[in-house]
MARBA-3410 file (N, C-alpha, C, O; in Angstrom, 1 decimal):
146
37.6,204.4,147.5,36.5,203.5,147.3,35.7,203.6,146.1,35.4,202.7,145.4 ~ 35.4,204.9,145.7,34.7,205.2,144.5,35.5,204.8,143.3,34.9,204.3,142.3 ~ 36.8,205.0,143.3,37.6,204.6,142.2,37.6,203.1,142.0,37.5,202.6,140.8 ~ 37.6,202.3,143.0,37.6,200.8,142.9,36.2,200.4,142.4,36.1,199.6,141.5 ~ 35.1,201.0,142.9,33.8,200.7,142.4,33.7,201.1,140.9,33.1,200.3,140.1
34.1,202.2,140.5,34.1,202.7,139.1,34.9,201.7,138.2,34.5,201.4,137.1 ~ 36.1,201.3,138.7,36.9,200.4,137.9,36.2,199.1,137.8,36.3,198.5,136.7 ~ 35.6,198.6,138.8,34.9,197.3,138.8,33.8,197.4,137.8,33.6,196.4,137.0 ~ 33.0,198.5,137.8,31.9,198.6,136.8,32.4,198.7,135.4,31.8,198.1,134.5 ~ 33.6,199.4,135.2,34.1,199.5,133.9,34.6,198.1,133.3,34.4,197.8,132.2
35.3,197.4,134.2,35.7,196.0,133.8,34.5,195.2,133.5,34.5,194.4,132.5 ~ 33.5,195.2,134.4,32.3,194.4,134.1,31.6,194.8,132.8,31.2,193.9,132.1 ~ 31.5,196.1,132.5,30.9,196.5,131.3,31.7,196.0,130.1,31.1,195.6,129.1 ~ 33.0,196.1,130.2,33.8,195.6,129.1,33.7,194.1,128.9,33.6,193.7,127.7 ~ 33.6,193.4,130.0,33.5,191.9,129.9,32.1,191.6,129.3,32.0,190.7,128.4
31.1,192.3,129.7,29.7,192.0,129.1,29.7,192.4,127.6,29.1,191.6,126.9 ~ 30.4,193.4,127.2,30.3,193.8,125.8,31.1,192.8,125.0,30.7,192.5,123.9 ~ 32.2,192.2,125.5,33.0,191.2,124.8,32.2,189.9,124.7,32.1,189.3,123.6 ~ 31.6,189.5,125.8,30.8,188.3,125.8,29.5,188.5,124.9,29.2,187.6,124.1 ~ 28.9,189.7,124.9,27.8,189.9,124.1,28.1,190.0,122.6,27.3,189.8,121.8
29.4,190.4,122.3,29.7,190.6,120.9,30.1,189.3,120.2,30.0,189.3,119.0 ~ 30.4,188.2,120.9,30.8,187.0,120.2,30.1,185.8,120.6,30.8,184.7,120.7 ~ 28.8,185.8,120.9,28.1,184.5,121.3,28.1,183.5,120.2,28.1,182.3,120.5 ~ 28.2,183.9,118.9,28.2,182.9,117.8,29.5,182.2,117.7,29.6,181.1,117.1 ~ 30.5,182.8,118.2,31.9,182.3,118.0,32.3,181.3,119.1,33.2,180.5,118.8
31.7,181.3,120.2,32.1,180.3,121.3,30.8,179.6,121.6,29.8,180.2,121.9 ~ 30.9,178.3,121.6,29.7,177.5,121.8,30.0,176.3,122.8,31.0,175.7,122.7 ~ 29.1,176.1,123.7,29.2,175.0,124.6,28.3,173.8,124.1,27.2,174.0,123.7 ~ 28.9,172.7,124.0,28.2,171.5,123.5,28.1,170.5,124.7,29.2,170.0,125.2 ~ 26.9,170.1,125.1,26.8,169.1,126.2,27.3,167.7,125.6,26.9,167.4,124.5
28.0,167.0,126.4,28.4,165.7,126.1,27.6,164.7,126.9,27.6,164.8,128.1 ~ 26.9,163.9,126.3,26.0,162.9,127.0,26.7,161.7,127.4,27.5,161.1,126.6 ~ 26.5,161.3,128.6,27.1,160.1,129.1,26.5,158.9,128.5,25.3,158.8,128.3 ~ 27.3,157.9,128.2,26.8,156.6,127.7,26.4,155.7,128.8,26.5,156.1,130.0 ~ 25.9,154.6,128.5,25.5,153.6,129.6,26.7,153.2,130.4,26.5,152.8,131.6
27.9,153.2,129.8,29.1,152.9,130.6,29.4,153.9,131.6,30.2,153.6,132.5 ~ 28.9,155.1,131.5,29.3,156.2,132.4,28.1,157.0,132.9,28.1,158.2,133.2 ~ 27.0,156.3,133.1,25.7,156.9,133.5,25.9,157.7,134.8,26.6,157.3,135.7 ~ 25.2,158.9,134.8,25.3,159.7,136.0,26.4,160.8,136.0,26.4,161.6,136.9 ~ 27.2,160.7,135.0,28.3,161.7,134.9,28.0,162.8,133.9,27.2,162.5,133.0
28.6,163.9,134.0,28.4,165.0,133.0,29.7,165.5,132.4,30.8,165.3,133.0 ~ 29.6,166.1,131.2,30.7,166.6,130.5,30.2,167.7,129.6,29.1,167.7,129.2 ~ 31.2,168.5,129.2,30.9,169.6,128.2,32.1,169.9,127.4,33.2,169.9,127.9 ~ 31.9,170.3,126.1,32.9,170.7,125.3,32.6,172.2,124.9,31.5,172.5,124.6 ~ 33.7,173.0,124.8,33.5,174.4,124.4,34.4,174.5,123.2,35.6,174.3,123.2
33.8,175.0,122.1,34.4,175.2,120.8,34.7,176.7,120.6,33.8,177.5,120.8 ~ 35.9,177.0,120.2,36.3,178.4,120.0,37.2,178.5,118.7,38.1,177.7,118.6 ~ 36.9,179.3,117.8,37.7,179.4,116.6,39.1,180.0,117.0,39.2,181.0,117.7 ~ 40.1,179.4,116.4,41.5,179.8,116.6,42.0,180.6,115.4,42.6,181.6,115.5 ~ 41.7,180.0,114.2,42.1,180.6,112.9,41.1,180.1,111.9,40.1,179.4,112.2
41.4,180.4,110.6,40.4,179.9,109.6,40.5,178.4,109.4,39.6,177.9,108.7 ~ 41.5,177.7,110.0,41.6,176.3,109.8,41.8,175.5,111.1,42.1,174.3,111.0 ~ 41.5,176.1,112.2,41.8,175.5,113.5,40.8,175.9,114.5,40.4,177.1,114.6 ~ 40.3,175.0,115.4,39.3,175.3,116.4,39.9,174.8,117.7,40.4,173.6,117.8 ~ 39.7,175.6,118.8,40.1,175.2,120.1,39.0,174.4,120.7,37.8,174.7,120.5
39.3,173.3,121.4,38.4,172.5,122.1,38.7,172.3,123.6,39.8,171.8,123.9 ~ 37.9,172.9,124.4,38.1,172.7,125.9,37.0,171.7,126.4,35.9,171.9,126.1 ~ 37.5,170.8,127.1,36.6,169.7,127.6,36.6,169.7,129.1,37.7,169.8,129.8 ~ 35.4,169.6,129.7,35.3,169.6,131.1,34.5,168.3,131.4,33.3,168.1,131.0 ~ 35.1,167.4,132.2,34.6,166.1,132.4,34.3,165.9,133.9,35.2,166.1,134.7
33.1,165.6,134.3,32.7,165.5,135.7,33.0,164.1,136.3,32.9,164.0,137.6 ~ 33.2,163.1,135.6,33.5,161.8,136.2,33.7,160.7,135.1,33.4,160.9,133.9 ~ 34.3,159.7,135.6,34.6,158.5,134.7,33.9,157.3,135.4,33.6,157.3,136.6 ~ 33.8,156.2,134.6,33.2,155.0,135.2,33.9,154.4,136.4,35.2,154.6,136.5 ~ 33.2,153.9,137.3,33.8,153.2,138.5,34.7,152.1,138.0,34.3,151.4,137.0
35.8,152.0,138.5,36.8,150.9,138.1,37.8,151.4,137.1,38.7,150.6,136.7 ~ 37.7,152.7,136.6,38.6,153.2,135.7,40.0,153.3,136.4,40.1,153.8,137.5 ~ 41.0,152.9,135.7,42.4,153.0,136.3,42.7,154.4,136.6,42.4,155.3,135.8 ~ 43.4,154.7,137.7,43.8,156.0,138.1,45.3,156.1,138.0,46.0,155.2,138.5 ~ 45.9,157.1,137.3,45.2,158.2,136.8,44.4,157.8,135.5,44.8,157.0,134.7
43.2,158.5,135.4,42.3,158.2,134.2,43.0,158.7,132.9,43.5,159.8,132.9 ~ 42.9,157.9,131.9,43.4,158.3,130.6,42.2,158.4,129.7,41.5,157.4,129.5 ~ 42.0,159.5,129.1,40.8,159.8,128.3,41.3,160.0,126.9,42.2,160.8,126.6 ~ 40.6,159.5,125.9,40.9,159.6,124.5,39.7,160.3,123.8,38.6,159.9,124.0 ~ 40.0,161.3,122.9,39.0,162.1,122.3,39.1,161.9,120.8,40.2,162.0,120.2
37.9,161.8,120.1,37.9,161.6,118.7,36.7,162.4,118.1,35.7,162.7,118.8 ~ 36.9,162.8,116.9,35.8,163.4,116.1,35.4,162.5,115.0,36.3,162.1,114.2 ~ 34.2,162.1,114.9,33.7,161.3,113.9,32.7,162.0,112.9,32.1,163.0,113.3 ~ 32.7,161.5,111.7,31.7,162.0,110.8,30.4,161.2,111.1,30.4,160.0,111.2 ~ 29.3,161.9,111.3,28.0,161.3,111.6,27.5,161.9,112.9,27.8,163.0,113.3
26.7,161.1,113.6,26.1,161.5,114.8,26.5,160.5,116.0,27.1,159.5,115.7 ~ 26.0,160.9,117.2,26.3,160.0,118.3,25.6,158.6,118.1,26.1,157.6,118.5 ~ 24.4,158.7,117.5,23.6,157.4,117.3,24.2,156.6,116.2,24.1,155.4,116.2 ~ 24.8,157.3,115.2,25.4,156.5,114.1,26.5,157.3,113.4,26.3,158.3,112.8 ~ 27.7,156.9,113.7,28.9,157.5,113.0,29.7,156.5,112.3,29.6,155.3,112.5
30.6,157.1,111.5,31.5,156.2,110.7,32.4,155.4,111.7,32.6,155.8,112.8 ~ 32.9,154.3,111.2,33.7,153.4,112.1,35.1,154.0,112.4,35.6,153.8,113.5 ~ 35.6,154.8,111.5,36.9,155.4,111.7,36.8,156.9,111.9,36.1,157.6,111.2 ~ 37.5,157.4,113.0,37.3,158.9,113.3,38.0,159.7,112.2,38.9,159.3,111.5 ~ 37.4,160.9,112.0,38.0,161.9,111.1,39.3,162.5,111.8,40.3,162.7,111.1
39.2,162.7,113.1,40.4,163.2,113.8,40.5,162.5,115.1,39.5,162.2,115.8 ~ 41.7,162.1,115.5,42.1,161.5,116.8,42.8,162.6,117.5,43.9,163.0,117.0 ~ 42.3,163.1,118.6,42.9,164.3,119.3,43.6,163.8,120.5,43.4,164.3,121.6 ~ 44.6,162.9,120.3,45.2,162.3,121.5,46.7,162.5,121.6,47.4,161.6,122.1 ~ 47.2,163.6,121.2,48.6,163.9,121.4,48.8,164.0,122.9,49.9,163.7,123.4
47.8,164.6,123.6,47.9,164.7,125.1,46.7,163.9,125.6,45.6,164.2,125.3 ~ 47.0,163.0,126.5,46.0,162.2,127.2,45.8,162.7,128.6,46.8,162.9,129.3 ~ 44.6,162.9,129.0,44.3,163.3,130.4,44.7,162.3,131.4,44.5,161.1,131.3 ~ 45.4,162.8,132.4,45.7,161.9,133.6,45.7,162.7,134.9,46.4,162.4,135.8 ~ 44.8,163.7,134.9,44.8,164.6,136.0,43.4,164.7,136.7,42.9,165.8,137.0
42.8,163.5,136.9,41.4,163.5,137.5,41.5,164.0,138.9,42.3,163.6,139.7 ~ 40.5,164.9,139.2,40.4,165.4,140.6,38.9,165.3,140.9,38.1,165.8,140.2 ~ 38.6,164.7,142.0,37.2,164.4,142.3,36.3,165.7,142.5,35.1,165.7,142.2 ~ 36.9,166.8,143.0,36.2,168.0,143.1,36.1,168.8,141.8,35.0,169.3,141.5 ~ 37.2,168.9,141.1,37.2,169.7,139.8,36.9,168.9,138.6,36.7,169.5,137.5
37.0,167.6,138.6,36.8,166.8,137.4,38.1,166.8,136.6,39.2,167.0,137.1 ~ 38.0,166.6,135.3,39.1,166.6,134.4,38.9,167.8,133.4,37.8,168.0,132.9 ~ 39.9,168.5,133.1,39.9,169.6,132.1,40.9,169.3,131.1,42.1,169.0,131.4 ~ 40.5,169.3,129.8,41.4,169.0,128.7,41.3,170.2,127.7,40.3,170.8,127.5 ~ 42.4,170.5,127.0,42.5,171.5,126.0,43.1,170.8,124.8,44.2,170.3,124.9
42.4,170.9,123.7,42.9,170.3,122.4,42.7,171.2,121.3,41.9,172.2,121.4 ~ 43.4,171.0,120.2,43.2,171.8,119.0,42.8,170.8,117.9,43.4,169.8,117.6 ~ 41.7,171.3,117.2,41.1,170.5,116.1,41.6,171.2,114.8,41.3,172.3,114.6 ~ 42.3,170.4,113.9,42.7,171.0,112.6,41.6,171.1,111.6,41.7,170.6,110.5 ~ 40.6,171.8,112.0,39.4,172.0,111.2,38.7,173.4,111.5,38.7,173.8,112.7
38.2,174.0,110.5,37.6,175.3,110.7,36.4,175.2,111.6,35.6,174.2,111.5 ~ 36.2,176.2,112.5,35.0,176.2,113.4,33.7,176.1,112.7,32.9,175.3,113.1 ~ 33.5,176.8,111.6,32.3,176.8,110.9,32.0,175.4,110.3,30.9,174.9,110.2 ~ 33.1,174.7,109.9,32.9,173.3,109.3,32.5,172.4,110.4,31.6,171.6,110.2 ~ 33.1,172.5,111.6,32.7,171.6,112.7,31.2,171.9,113.1,30.5,170.9,113.4
30.8,173.1,113.1,29.5,173.5,113.5,28.4,173.3,112.5,27.2,173.4,112.7 ~ 28.8,173.0,111.2,27.9,172.9,110.1,27.0,171.6,110.3,26.0,171.5,109.5 ~ 27.3,170.7,111.2,26.6,169.5,111.3,27.3,168.3,110.7,28.2,168.5,109.9 ~ 26.9,167.2,111.2,27.6,166.0,110.7,28.8,165.5,111.4,29.5,164.6,110.9 ~ 29.1,166.1,112.6,30.3,165.6,113.3,29.9,165.3,114.8,29.1,166.1,115.4
30.4,164.3,115.3,30.2,163.9,116.7,31.6,163.8,117.4,32.5,163.3,116.9 ~ 31.6,164.3,118.7,32.8,164.2,119.5,32.6,163.0,120.4,31.6,162.9,121.1 ~ 33.5,162.0,120.4,33.4,160.8,121.3,34.6,160.8,122.2,35.7,161.0,121.8 ~ 34.3,160.5,123.5,35.4,160.4,124.5,35.3,158.9,125.0,34.3,158.4,125.3 ~ 36.5,158.3,125.1,36.7,156.9,125.6,37.7,156.9,126.7,38.5,157.8,126.9
37.6,155.8,127.5,38.6,155.5,128.5,39.7,154.8,127.7,39.6,154.5,126.5 ~ 40.8,154.4,128.5,41.9,153.7,127.8,41.6,152.3,127.4,40.7,151.7,127.9 ~ 42.5,151.8,126.6,42.3,150.3,126.2,42.5,149.4,127.5,41.9,148.4,127.5 ~ 43.3,149.9,128.4,43.4,149.1,129.7,42.1,149.0,130.4,41.8,148.0,131.2 ~ 41.2,149.9,130.2,39.9,150.0,130.9,38.8,149.4,130.0,37.6,149.5,130.3
39.1,148.8,128.8,38.2,148.2,127.9,37.8,149.2,126.8,37.1,148.8,125.9 ~ 38.3,150.4,126.8,38.1,151.4,125.7,36.7,151.7,125.4,36.3,151.9,124.2 ~ 35.7,151.7,126.4,34.3,152.0,126.1,34.1,153.5,125.8,34.9,154.4,126.3 ~ 33.2,153.8,125.0,32.7,155.2,124.8,32.1,155.6,126.1,31.2,154.9,126.7 ~ 32.5,156.8,126.7,31.9,157.3,127.9,31.1,158.5,127.8,30.2,158.8,128.6
31.4,159.3,126.7,30.6,160.5,126.4,30.5,160.7,124.9,31.4,160.3,124.2 ~ 29.4,161.4,124.5,29.3,161.7,123.1,28.5,163.0,123.0,27.5,163.2,123.7 ~ 28.9,163.9,122.0,28.1,165.1,121.8,28.2,165.4,120.3,29.2,165.3,119.7 ~ 27.1,165.9,119.8,27.0,166.4,118.4,27.5,167.8,118.3,26.9,168.7,118.9 ~ 28.4,168.1,117.4,29.0,169.4,117.3,28.3,170.4,116.5,28.5,171.6,116.6
27.3,170.0,115.7,26.6,170.9,114.9,25.2,171.1,115.3,24.4,171.9,114.6
END
């Protein structure tokens, strides 16, 4: 029993030291619901992969009522802010489209952004999520990455 407790403490201490060592490198960005998706929540987690690539993990708590099932979500990065961004996205991250909505767990997406983490976090970029063209293609979430 003491060995299990000691091992658990050792693992916990190691985990805490890893989490404590890299808080600047992993950041959670809240994604704000638009009026088309009021009452739902989402979050993006940015993690550096290399000097020119960033991992993007998305957790979506809900989509608008009337969205076709399975839900297809499209993700874009725009230059600018949620309030005012360029008309054309800098990156379209839609090689894989979500179609795995689960009412208890929501939707989880993993994407790769071909841009350095520090550049994304420097300000001036917004992540926008939309439903499919079949659903009218409205923006449902937006979050500023910097």
